Every structure is written in C-alpha cells, then in structure tokens.
C-alpha positions as CSV (number, residue, x, y, z in Angstrom):
1,T,-13.2,10.6,8.0
2,Y,-12.8,7.2,6.3
3,F,-10.0,4.8,6.7
4,S,-9.6,1.7,4.6
5,S,-7.1,-1.3,4.5
6,A,-4.8,-0.9,1.3
7,G,-4.8,-4.6,0.9
8,N,-2.5,-7.3,1.2
9,F,-1.6,-8.2,-2.4
10,G,1.7,-6.5,-2.7
11,K,3.2,-6.1,-6.1
12,Q,1.2,-9.4,-7.6
13,S,-0.4,-7.5,-10.5
14,Y,0.0,-6.3,-14.1
15,E,-1.8,-3.3,-15.9
16,S,-1.3,-2.3,-19.6
17,V,-3.4,-1.4,-22.6
18,F,-4.1,-4.4,-24.7
19,T,-1.6,-4.5,-27.7
20,G,-2.5,-7.5,-30.0
21,V,-0.3,-9.9,-32.2
22,T,-1.8,-12.7,-34.2
23,N,-0.1,-16.2,-33.7
24,S,-2.2,-19.2,-35.0
25,S,0.4,-21.5,-34.1
26,V,-0.4,-20.7,-30.3
27,I,-4.0,-19.8,-30.4
28,A,-6.4,-20.2,-33.4
29,T,-8.8,-17.4,-33.0
30,G,-8.2,-13.7,-31.6
31,Q,-5.1,-11.9,-30.7
32,I,-2.5,-12.3,-28.0
33,H,-1.1,-9.5,-26.0
34,R,2.2,-8.3,-26.5
35,Y,4.0,-7.7,-23.2
36,G,7.3,-6.5,-24.8
37,S,8.7,-4.9,-28.0
38,T,8.7,-7.9,-30.3
39,A,5.8,-10.2,-31.5
40,A,7.5,-13.0,-29.6
41,D,6.9,-11.4,-26.4
42,I,3.6,-13.0,-25.6
43,Y,4.3,-14.6,-22.3
44,Q,4.8,-13.3,-18.8
45,S,6.8,-15.4,-16.5
46,V,5.9,-16.0,-12.8
47,N,7.1,-18.2,-10.1
48,L,4.4,-19.9,-8.1
49,K,5.2,-21.2,-4.6
50,P,2.9,-24.4,-3.5
51,G,-0.6,-23.2,-2.4
52,S,-4.2,-22.1,-3.8
53,Y,-4.4,-19.3,-6.2
54,T,-7.0,-17.0,-7.2
55,I,-6.2,-14.5,-10.2
56,V,-8.8,-12.1,-11.5
57,L,-8.5,-10.4,-14.8
58,Q,-10.6,-7.4,-15.5
59,W,-10.8,-5.0,-18.4
60,S,-12.2,-1.5,-19.1
61,D,-15.7,-2.2,-20.7
62,E,-19.4,-2.1,-20.0
63,F,-21.1,-4.0,-16.9
64,S,-24.3,-5.5,-17.9
65,S,-25.0,-6.2,-14.2
66,L,-24.7,-2.6,-13.4
67,G,-27.3,-1.8,-16.0
68,S,-25.4,-1.3,-19.3
69,A,-27.9,-2.1,-22.2
70,T,-25.0,-3.6,-24.3
71,G,-22.6,-5.2,-21.6
72,V,-19.2,-6.5,-22.8
73,Q,-18.2,-5.7,-26.3
74,T,-14.6,-7.1,-26.0
75,D,-14.1,-10.5,-24.7
76,M,-10.7,-11.2,-22.8
77,D,-9.4,-14.4,-21.7
78,L,-6.4,-15.5,-19.4
79,Y,-4.2,-18.6,-19.9
80,L,-1.8,-20.3,-17.7
81,L,1.0,-22.1,-19.4
82,G,4.0,-24.2,-18.2
83,A,7.4,-22.9,-18.2
84,N,7.9,-24.9,-21.6
85,G,4.9,-23.1,-23.1
86,F,2.4,-26.0,-22.9
87,T,-1.0,-24.8,-22.1
88,L,-2.1,-25.9,-18.6
89,F,-5.6,-24.3,-18.9
90,G,-7.4,-21.3,-20.0
91,F,-10.4,-19.3,-18.6
92,N,-12.0,-18.6,-21.8
93,R,-15.7,-18.3,-21.3
94,S,-17.5,-15.8,-23.6
95,N,-18.1,-12.6,-21.7
96,L,-19.8,-11.0,-24.6
97,F,-22.9,-9.0,-23.4
98,G,-22.2,-9.8,-19.8
99,D,-19.4,-8.5,-17.2
100,P,-15.7,-7.8,-18.2
101,F,-13.9,-10.0,-15.7
102,E,-12.6,-13.4,-15.4
103,V,-11.7,-15.3,-12.1
104,C,-8.9,-18.0,-12.4
105,P,-8.7,-20.4,-9.4
106,F,-6.0,-23.0,-9.3
107,T,-3.6,-24.9,-7.0
108,A,0.0,-25.3,-7.3
109,E,1.3,-28.6,-5.8
110,Q,5.0,-27.5,-5.7
111,E,7.0,-24.6,-6.5
112,T,7.3,-24.2,-10.3
113,N,7.9,-21.4,-13.0
114,A,4.8,-20.7,-15.1
115,K,3.6,-18.3,-18.0
116,I,0.7,-16.0,-18.1
117,M,-0.9,-15.4,-21.5
118,V,-3.7,-12.7,-22.1
119,V,-5.9,-13.1,-25.3
120,R,-8.4,-11.0,-26.9
121,A,-11.0,-13.4,-28.2
122,A,-13.4,-11.1,-29.6
123,G,-13.7,-7.5,-30.2
124,T,-11.3,-4.9,-31.8
125,S,-10.8,-2.3,-28.8
126,N,-7.3,-2.0,-27.4
127,V,-8.9,-1.9,-24.0
128,R,-7.0,-1.3,-20.6
129,F,-6.7,-4.5,-18.5
130,K,-5.3,-5.6,-15.3
131,Y,-4.9,-8.7,-13.4
132,I,-4.3,-9.3,-9.7
133,I,-3.1,-12.3,-7.9
134,F,-5.6,-11.9,-5.0
135,R,-4.4,-15.2,-3.4
136,G,-1.1,-17.4,-3.6
137,D,2.6,-16.5,-3.0
138,A,3.7,-15.5,-6.6
139,T,6.6,-13.5,-8.0
140,I,6.1,-11.8,-11.2
141,L,9.6,-12.1,-13.1
142,D,9.5,-10.0,-15.9
143,Y,7.3,-7.1,-17.6
144,Q,6.6,-5.7,-14.1
145,T,4.4,-2.9,-15.3
146,G,1.2,-1.7,-13.2
147,N,2.0,-3.5,-10.2
148,S,-0.5,-1.6,-8.1
149,S,-3.0,-3.7,-6.2
150,I,-5.1,-1.4,-4.2
151,V,-8.6,-1.9,-5.5
152,G,-12.1,-0.9,-4.6
153,H,-13.0,1.6,-1.9
154,P,-9.5,2.4,-0.8
155,N,-8.9,4.0,-4.0
156,A,-11.7,6.5,-3.4
157,N,-10.7,10.1,-3.6
158,G,-12.0,10.9,-0.3
159,A,-10.8,7.6,1.6
160,I,-7.4,7.3,3.4
161,A,-5.9,4.0,2.3
162,V,-3.4,2.5,5.0
163,G,-0.7,0.2,4.2
164,A,1.2,-1.8,6.7
165,M,4.6,-2.2,8.4
166,L,5.8,-4.3,11.2
167,Y,5.2,-2.2,14.5
168,A,8.9,-2.7,15.6
169,N,10.3,-1.4,12.2
170,I,11.3,2.0,13.6
171,P,14.8,3.4,14.2
172,Q,15.0,3.0,17.8
173,F,14.0,-0.6,18.1
174,T,15.5,-2.3,15.1
175,P,18.5,-2.1,12.9
176,V,16.4,-3.2,10.2
177,W,15.0,0.1,9.1
178,P,12.7,1.0,7.9
179,G,10.3,-1.3,5.7
180,V,6.8,-1.4,4.4
181,A,5.6,-4.8,4.6
182,S,6.1,-6.9,1.0
183,F,2.6,-7.9,1.3
184,S,1.0,-4.4,1.7
185,S,-0.6,-3.4,-1.6
186,R,1.2,-0.7,-3.7
187,G,-0.6,2.2,-5.4
188,G,-0.9,3.4,-8.8
189,T,-3.9,2.0,-10.3
190,S,-5.4,4.1,-13.0
191,T,-8.6,5.4,-12.2
192,L,-11.4,6.4,-14.5
193,T,-13.1,9.7,-14.0
194,N,-15.2,11.2,-16.4
195,N,-14.1,9.3,-19.2
196,V,-10.1,10.3,-18.2
197,F,-7.6,8.0,-16.5
198,S,-5.7,9.3,-13.7
199,T,-3.6,8.1,-11.0
200,R,-4.3,8.9,-7.3
201,N,-1.9,9.2,-4.5
202,K,-2.4,5.7,-2.7
203,P,-1.8,4.6,-0.1
204,E,-1.6,7.8,1.8
205,L,-0.3,6.4,5.0
206,I,1.4,3.4,6.7
207,G,0.4,2.1,9.9
208,P,1.7,-0.6,12.4
209,N,0.8,-4.6,12.1
210,G,1.9,-7.5,14.1
211,T,0.5,-5.9,17.2
212,N,-1.0,-8.0,20.2
213,T,-4.6,-9.1,20.2
214,T,-6.8,-11.2,22.6
215,V,-8.2,-13.0,19.8
216,N,-6.3,-15.8,18.0
217,L,-6.8,-15.1,14.3
218,G,-4.7,-18.1,13.2
219,G,-1.9,-16.0,11.9
220,A,1.8,-16.7,11.8
221,A,3.4,-16.9,15.5
222,F,5.4,-14.1,16.3
223,N,8.3,-14.2,19.0
224,D,7.8,-10.9,20.8
225,G,8.2,-12.3,24.4
226,D,4.4,-12.3,25.5
227,P,1.6,-14.9,25.3
228,Y,-0.6,-12.7,23.1
229,P,-1.6,-13.7,19.6
230,N,-0.5,-11.1,16.8
231,F,-2.7,-9.4,14.2
232,F,-1.0,-9.1,10.8
233,G,-2.2,-7.3,7.7
234,T,-3.3,-3.9,6.5
235,S,-6.6,-5.0,8.4
236,A,-4.4,-4.4,11.5
237,A,-2.7,-1.2,10.3
238,A,-5.9,0.5,9.2
239,P,-7.8,0.7,12.7
240,H,-4.6,1.9,14.3
241,V,-4.2,5.1,11.8
242,A,-8.1,5.4,12.4
243,A,-7.3,5.8,16.0
244,V,-4.8,8.4,15.8
245,G,-7.6,10.2,13.5
246,A,-10.1,10.0,16.4
247,L,-7.4,11.5,18.8
248,L,-6.8,14.2,16.5
249,I,-10.7,14.9,16.0
250,Q,-11.0,15.2,19.9
251,G,-7.6,17.3,20.2
252,R,-8.2,19.8,17.6
253,K,-12.0,20.2,19.2
254,K,-10.1,20.7,22.6
255,F,-6.9,22.8,21.8
256,N,-7.8,24.5,18.7
257,L,-11.4,25.2,19.9
258,Q,-12.8,24.0,16.7
259,S,-16.6,23.1,16.7
260,T,-16.5,20.8,13.8
261,V,-13.2,19.3,12.2
262,T,-13.3,18.2,8.5
263,P,-12.1,14.9,7.0
264,A,-9.6,17.0,4.9
265,E,-8.1,18.6,7.9
266,I,-7.5,15.1,9.6
267,R,-6.1,13.8,6.3
268,Q,-3.6,16.7,6.1
269,H,-2.7,16.7,9.7
270,L,-1.9,12.9,9.5
271,I,0.1,13.6,6.4
272,S,2.3,16.4,7.6
273,S,3.1,14.6,11.1
274,A,4.0,11.3,9.2
275,G,7.5,10.1,9.4
276,K,9.5,9.6,6.3
277,F,11.0,6.5,4.9
278,S,14.8,7.1,4.4
279,Y,15.1,4.7,1.6
280,L,12.1,5.8,-0.5
281,P,12.8,9.1,-2.5
282,G,10.5,12.2,-2.3
283,N,7.6,13.2,-0.2
284,F,5.4,10.3,-1.6
285,S,5.6,6.9,-3.2
286,F,3.2,4.2,-4.1
287,E,4.9,1.9,-1.7
288,G,5.2,4.0,1.5
289,G,2.5,6.6,0.8
290,Y,3.5,10.0,2.6
291,G,4.9,8.2,5.4
292,Y,4.1,6.1,8.5
293,V,1.6,7.4,11.1
294,Q,3.3,9.1,14.3
295,A,0.7,9.8,17.0
296,D,2.9,11.8,19.3
297,S,4.2,13.9,16.3
298,A,0.5,14.5,15.4
299,V,-0.9,15.6,18.8
300,Q,2.2,17.8,19.6
301,Q,1.3,20.0,16.4
302,I,-1.9,20.9,18.4
303,A,-1.2,20.3,22.1
304,N,2.7,20.5,22.9
305,A,2.8,21.6,26.6
306,K,5.0,24.5,27.7
307,P,8.6,23.1,28.6
308,I,9.6,23.5,32.2
309,A,13.1,23.5,33.2
310,D,13.4,21.6,36.6
311,T,17.3,21.4,37.2
312,L,20.7,22.8,36.1
313,I,23.6,20.6,36.1
314,A,27.1,21.9,35.5
315,V,28.9,19.3,33.2
316,T,32.5,20.4,34.2
317,S,32.6,21.0,38.0
318,G,34.1,24.4,39.1
319,A,34.2,25.9,35.6
320,Q,31.2,28.0,36.2
321,N,33.3,30.5,38.4
322,G,35.9,31.5,35.7
323,S,35.7,33.1,32.0
324,V,36.2,29.7,30.2
325,P,32.8,28.5,28.3
326,F,31.4,25.3,29.9
327,Q,28.3,23.0,29.3
328,V,25.2,23.0,31.2
329,K,22.8,19.9,31.1
330,I,19.2,21.0,31.8
331,K,16.4,18.6,33.0
332,G,12.8,19.4,32.7
333,K,9.5,18.4,31.3
334,Y,8.0,18.8,27.9
335,L,11.3,19.2,26.2
336,T,11.3,18.6,22.4
337,P,14.3,18.6,19.9
338,T,13.2,21.8,19.0
339,T,13.0,23.4,22.3
340,Q,15.3,26.3,23.0
341,I,16.7,27.9,26.3
342,Y,17.1,31.5,26.8
343,V,19.5,32.9,29.3
344,G,19.6,36.8,29.4
345,G,17.0,36.9,26.5
346,A,19.4,35.1,24.2
347,P,19.1,31.5,23.0
C-alpha cells in the first residue's frame, strides 16, 4: 500500500488548452494564450508576496530525454510582466526537438501585482499546458481554471495521495472547524492514459500536520504548550495516514483472519471510515478528498469489542417504584454512539 504526500502548492496553478491570438504590438512572433473570451484577455493577474519564486510551465508534447525521436514540436514560453503590462522578463528559450518545459525562477523584493503571459513561439498545435508555482507565496487573482497542483507519483492510480490539516482542527478541540490547510495541494490534474485525458479523484485522504517531533526542521513556531518543535506540511500528514494503514493491515489479519490484505482493501477501509468535512459538498472534493483519516473509526470497523454494562444509575430518585417513566444512566466499557441496550428483549 503506497502513500504519498499530495504536495504543498495549494491552488497556485493554471491549466488550459492553448487558445491563441495574434498581437504584434505585444510580441512580434508567435501567438499569445487567451485566458478569457476576448482577444484582449492575454494576461493573468497575480499577487506576489516578497520572496523567492519558481514557476514551472509544461505542456503536452514529446520528451526527447525520454527517448522520443522527434522531441518537442510546439515551443511554449512564459513571460512575467509588471501590473502596467511592461515585460519584466521572459523564459523563452527554444524547446524545439527537446523537452516541453520551462523553469522560471525569480525574486520579489516587495509585495506587488504582476501579470503572467503564455506564448506559443513555434508550432501550430493547441496543446494542453499547465504551470505551477512550486515556490513562493502567490495568489492568482483571475482566470482560476485548473488550480490542481498534485503532480507526479501522488497522481498514480494505485497511490493514496494525502493532503494536510492542522491536527487540532477537529470539532472537540477548536471552534474553527474544519479546514484543509491552504497550502495543501488540490487535486483535479488531467492525466493522460492511452491518449485519453481523465481526472482522478485526488487527494484520497487528509492527515494531520503540525504535530510534535524531536527534530527541529526549521519550521514556523507553533504555540501548543510544549517544548517540542513541530512538523508541518503534507510530508507530515502522509506518514500519519500510512501508520493507520499499517494498523489496519495488522488488524485485518488478526480480527478478520486474513492471510493477505490487498492495497485496495486498505484504501477502501480508510475511505469508508474517514470523517467528512461539513463545509465541502458531496462525498468527495479535490480539496478534502474523501475526508480526514480516523484511526479509531477505522479500527472499530473490524475490532469493536463487545459492550459491557457495569452500573445502572436512576436519574430520578424513587421514581423506579411507580408507573411513571424515568431515565436510567448506564456506565460501562466499549460503548459507542450506536450501542443499543435491551431490557426484556426490547431495545
């Protein structure tokens, strides 16, 4: 059973099929991607906080480095412009016959608004393309299409992609309930299989982050009342969910007497026992998956002990000797919200 961090890129991405317009006053050769419905919609506005950034643009084309005889047939470029439309810089190397990606690093010295422009410098194909802001605190202000940011092996059909939420964000501990971390990568990436694009249900689950560790990883301080450093990100969430998966493998072998337990069984068990986010509609969302992992609920599905009633307490003293109905409080072990008590054969 394979668990993988969903990633910490939030909604910092854009995906579309290239729709080109010609505007020689902006760029002399090639075509510019049209974000909206008119020829003037050639810019996407973003807010940039101070810091270092890395944007990666990739498009659906051949990879020379993976053995393609032709390599790239469509050359795509990415430009960053100031809010006034003045070009700050462009990553416009020729990709023809090579690999279909551009890596765009830069630094923002202060908070500012900027514009992103995507250009098809060569070729005629309307390719599907995507960019992700892998580093830096950016907010995409318009044309928020294809904001999925899960890439690589978490998108594998057999993997369980795990997003993150703060460990305290559950109803009994906080009034701010609930919430997937804003940095946790969202699903919805188009995946090409047998020349057909499809969208897989990713992430599958949300796990806790911000938990204690004995290793100082240099993360933000978290005031949780103890001296231990805290571990944040989906890299913290994934091993927590994997640990619950390990418990289930052991539990199913012990209580279900299974000699082998398949990854599909563990996946379904974790999904069926997951807690649901009340603010997210439906059984699945690209933000919260199928819900947040619940180890106790998962184990109780296969190993719930038989309830034991220890003590009966009459709530209204003396009433039990008459014909007036009265309440009885029952104390015991292994009671759950679905436990039923029978008296004289009736619940």
